[in-house]
PAVEXMAR-41600 format. One record per residue (C-alpha): residue number from 1; x, y, z; chain. Coordinates in nm, 2 decimals. Layout:
BEGIN
NODE num      X      Y      Z chaine
NODE NUM      X      Y      Z      A
...
This chain:
BEGIN
NODE num      X      Y      Z chaine
NODE   1   0.00   0.00   0.00      A
NODE   2   0.13   0.34  -0.09      A
NODE   3   0.10   0.67   0.09      A
NODE   4   0.20   1.01  -0.04      A
NODE   5   0.22   1.16   0.31      A
NODE   6   0.22   1.01   0.66      A
NODE   7  -0.07   1.05   0.90      A
NODE   8  -0.01   1.30   1.18      A
NODE   9   0.24   1.14   1.42      A
NODE  10   0.36   0.89   1.17      A
NODE  11   0.65   1.10   1.04      A
NODE  12   0.96   0.91   0.96      A
NODE  13   1.25   0.89   1.21      A
NODE  14   1.55   1.10   1.11      A
NODE  15   1.77   0.92   1.36      A
NODE  16   1.97   0.61   1.30      A
NODE  17   1.83   0.46   1.63      A
NODE  18   1.48   0.32   1.62      A
NODE  19   1.23   0.44   1.89      A
NODE  20   1.13   0.18   2.15      A
NODE  21   0.76   0.10   2.09      A
NODE  22   0.52   0.19   2.37      A
NODE  23   0.28  -0.08   2.48      A
NODE  24  -0.08  -0.01   2.38      A
NODE  25  -0.42  -0.18   2.34      A
NODE  26  -0.74  -0.13   2.14      A
NODE  27  -1.09  -0.28   2.15      A
NODE  28  -1.28  -0.36   1.83      A
NODE  29  -1.63  -0.34   1.97      A
NODE  30  -1.88  -0.55   1.77      A
NODE  31  -2.25  -0.58   1.74      A
NODE  32  -2.48  -0.80   1.54      A
NODE  33  -2.44  -1.14   1.71      A
NODE  34  -2.52  -1.42   1.47      A
NODE  35  -2.70  -1.20   1.22      A
NODE  36  -2.46  -0.93   1.11      A
NODE  37  -2.12  -0.77   1.17      A
NODE  38  -2.09  -0.40   1.27      A
NODE  39  -1.80  -0.24   1.45      A
NODE  40  -1.74   0.08   1.63      A
NODE  41  -1.50   0.35   1.50      A
NODE  42  -1.41   0.67   1.69      A
NODE  43  -1.27   0.99   1.55      A
NODE  44  -0.97   1.14   1.72      A
NODE  45  -0.98   1.52   1.76      A
NODE  46  -0.82   1.71   1.47      A
NODE  47  -0.63   1.90   1.74      A
NODE  48  -0.43   1.59   1.84      A
NODE  49  -0.06   1.57   1.74      A
NODE  50  -0.09   1.20   1.69      A
NODE  51  -0.35   1.07   1.44      A
NODE  52  -0.55   1.39   1.46      A
NODE  53  -0.88   1.36   1.27      A
NODE  54  -0.84   0.99   1.19      A
NODE  55  -1.09   0.72   1.27      A
NODE  56  -0.96   0.44   1.49      A
NODE  57  -1.07   0.16   1.72      A
NODE  58  -1.10   0.28   2.08      A
NODE  59  -0.76   0.24   2.25      A
NODE  60  -0.44   0.39   2.39      A
NODE  61  -0.12   0.33   2.57      A
NODE  62  -0.08   0.10   2.87      A
NODE  63  -0.04   0.29   3.20      A
NODE  64   0.24   0.20   3.43      A
NODE  65   0.00   0.09   3.71      A
NODE  66  -0.16  -0.16   3.48      A
NODE  67   0.16  -0.37   3.49      A
NODE  68   0.30  -0.58   3.21      A
NODE  69   0.21  -0.86   2.97      A
NODE  70  -0.13  -0.98   2.85      A
NODE  71  -0.32  -0.87   3.17      A
NODE  72  -0.19  -0.52   3.14      A
NODE  73  -0.30  -0.49   2.77      A
NODE  74  -0.65  -0.62   2.86      A
NODE  75  -0.68  -0.38   3.15      A
NODE  76  -0.58  -0.09   2.93      A
NODE  77  -0.81  -0.20   2.65      A
NODE  78  -1.13  -0.19   2.87      A
NODE  79  -1.02   0.13   3.04      A
NODE  80  -0.97   0.31   2.71      A
NODE  81  -1.30   0.18   2.58      A
NODE  82  -1.48   0.33   2.88      A
NODE  83  -1.28   0.66   2.87      A
NODE  84  -1.32   0.72   2.50      A
NODE  85  -1.67   0.58   2.43      A
NODE  86  -1.83   0.54   2.77      A
NODE  87  -1.87   0.16   2.72      A
NODE  88  -1.83  -0.04   3.04      A
NODE  89  -1.93  -0.38   3.16      A
NODE  90  -1.67  -0.58   2.97      A
NODE  91  -1.43  -0.79   3.18      A
NODE  92  -1.07  -0.80   3.07      A
NODE  93  -1.08  -1.18   3.06      A
NODE  94  -1.37  -1.17   2.81      A
NODE  95  -1.17  -1.00   2.54      A
NODE  96  -1.06  -1.21   2.25      A
NODE  97  -0.72  -1.12   2.11      A
NODE  98  -0.73  -1.07   1.73      A
NODE  99  -0.39  -0.92   1.63      A
NODE 100  -0.08  -0.74   1.74      A
NODE 101   0.07  -0.46   1.53      A
NODE 102   0.41  -0.30   1.59      A
NODE 103   0.48   0.04   1.43      A
NODE 104   0.76   0.02   1.16      A
NODE 105   1.11   0.09   1.29      A
NODE 106   1.13   0.38   1.04      A
NODE 107   0.86   0.58   1.21      A
NODE 108   0.93   0.83   1.48      A
NODE 109   0.64   0.75   1.72      A
NODE 110   0.60   0.38   1.77      A
NODE 111   0.35   0.15   1.95      A
NODE 112   0.32  -0.22   2.01      A
NODE 113  -0.06  -0.25   2.00      A
NODE 114  -0.26  -0.55   2.10      A
NODE 115  -0.61  -0.55   1.94      A
NODE 116  -0.90  -0.73   2.11      A
NODE 117  -1.25  -0.82   2.00      A
NODE 118  -1.55  -0.78   2.23      A
NODE 119  -1.93  -0.80   2.17      A
NODE 120  -2.10  -0.48   2.28      A
NODE 121  -2.30  -0.52   2.60      A
NODE 122  -2.68  -0.52   2.54      A
NODE 123  -2.72  -0.19   2.72      A
NODE 124  -2.42  -0.02   2.57      A
NODE 125  -2.48   0.32   2.42      A
NODE 126  -2.14   0.47   2.32      A
NODE 127  -2.08   0.84   2.38      A
NODE 128  -1.76   1.02   2.29      A
NODE 129  -1.56   1.20   2.56      A
NODE 130  -1.57   1.52   2.35      A
NODE 131  -1.20   1.60   2.40      A
NODE 132  -0.98   1.33   2.28      A
NODE 133  -1.26   1.17   2.08      A
NODE 134  -1.51   1.39   1.89      A
NODE 135  -1.73   1.15   1.70      A
NODE 136  -1.82   0.78   1.66      A
NODE 137  -2.00   0.56   1.40      A
NODE 138  -2.10   0.20   1.36      A
NODE 139  -1.99   0.05   1.03      A
NODE 140  -1.98  -0.28   0.86      A
NODE 141  -1.62  -0.36   0.76      A
NODE 142  -1.71  -0.31   0.39      A
NODE 143  -1.89   0.01   0.44      A
NODE 144  -1.60   0.15   0.63      A
NODE 145  -1.36   0.06   0.35      A
NODE 146  -1.59   0.21   0.09      A
NODE 147  -1.61   0.54   0.29      A
NODE 148  -1.23   0.54   0.31      A
NODE 149  -1.21   0.49  -0.07      A
NODE 150  -1.44   0.80  -0.11      A
NODE 151  -1.20   1.00   0.12      A
NODE 152  -1.49   1.03   0.37      A
NODE 153  -1.33   0.83   0.65      A
NODE 154  -0.95   0.88   0.71      A
NODE 155  -0.80   0.55   0.82      A
NODE 156  -0.44   0.43   0.90      A
NODE 157  -0.28   0.12   0.76      A
NODE 158  -0.34  -0.13   1.05      A
NODE 159  -0.71  -0.03   1.06      A
NODE 160  -0.74  -0.07   0.69      A
NODE 161  -0.58  -0.41   0.68      A
NODE 162  -0.79  -0.54   0.97      A
NODE 163  -1.11  -0.42   0.82      A
NODE 164  -1.01  -0.61   0.51      A
NODE 165  -0.98  -0.92   0.73      A
NODE 166  -1.31  -0.86   0.90      A
NODE 167  -1.48  -0.84   0.56      A
NODE 168  -1.45  -1.21   0.52      A
NODE 169  -1.70  -1.27   0.81      A
NODE 170  -2.08  -1.24   0.79      A
NODE 171  -2.14  -1.20   1.16      A
NODE 172  -1.99  -1.08   1.49      A
NODE 173  -2.02  -1.43   1.63      A
NODE 174  -1.83  -1.59   1.34      A
NODE 175  -1.55  -1.34   1.37      A
NODE 176  -1.51  -1.39   1.74      A
NODE 177  -1.52  -1.77   1.71      A
NODE 178  -1.25  -1.76   1.44      A
NODE 179  -1.02  -1.53   1.64      A
NODE 180  -1.06  -1.74   1.96      A
NODE 181  -0.91  -2.04   1.77      A
NODE 182  -0.61  -1.85   1.63      A
NODE 183  -0.26  -1.79   1.76      A
NODE 184  -0.17  -1.42   1.73      A
NODE 185   0.17  -1.34   1.59      A
NODE 186   0.31  -0.99   1.59      A
NODE 187   0.30  -0.79   1.26      A
NODE 188   0.57  -0.53   1.20      A
NODE 189   0.53  -0.36   0.86      A
NODE 190   0.83  -0.20   0.69      A
NODE 191   0.84   0.13   0.51      A
NODE 192   1.01   0.15   0.17      A
NODE 193   1.07   0.50   0.03      A
NODE 194   1.04   0.53  -0.35      A
NODE 195   1.09   0.90  -0.44      A
NODE 196   0.83   1.10  -0.25      A
NODE 197   0.60   0.80  -0.20      A
NODE 198   0.62   0.56   0.10      A
NODE 199   0.53   0.20   0.04      A
NODE 200   0.42  -0.01   0.35      A
NODE 201   0.52  -0.37   0.32      A
NODE 202   0.39  -0.66   0.53      A
NODE 203   0.59  -0.98   0.62      A
NODE 204   0.59  -1.21   0.32      A
NODE 205   0.55  -0.94   0.06      A
NODE 206   0.82  -0.89  -0.21      A
NODE 207   1.08  -0.65  -0.08      A
NODE 208   1.01  -0.70   0.29      A
NODE 209   1.33  -0.88   0.36      A
């Protein structure tokens, strides 16, 4: 995938030493059960230095008091979901890990983000915090990708690739069942600069190694 300019906060590192990724976690909140698949996207404030104006899954950095390892990522994920979208009632142990993305070494600000799936509680009524997050929307994976293609929904690379994966499933239940049976391996894209255009390569693609 090619990008003519990086998203805010994704500027390339001008140092020879790579930045150590900060631990982070996100929740892909799902609804639809066995009938359909919709997911929650939230919009970061355009004022933000990092990913300003972009649509993402609720999430953020792991706080020091949350500890380390899988438990810390789960605690951070449910905390961020409540802070950014006012959705509570999901136990950390109920989250289903879907993926782990590590920001390319060539990028200045880096995260090691663990993405979890969770069905929305029946009483959930997401509301933005109005400061860090300014809007939210429910989308099917395909409708989100189509809106991105029309330049109506700014998305970053990991979100796009995961939406493409989600598009293979007809229901929330089917996606969660699939994820629960998988072993998650970290994905660390690489950035290849060709003139003024940056190509993002995934493991296994030509030129990655």
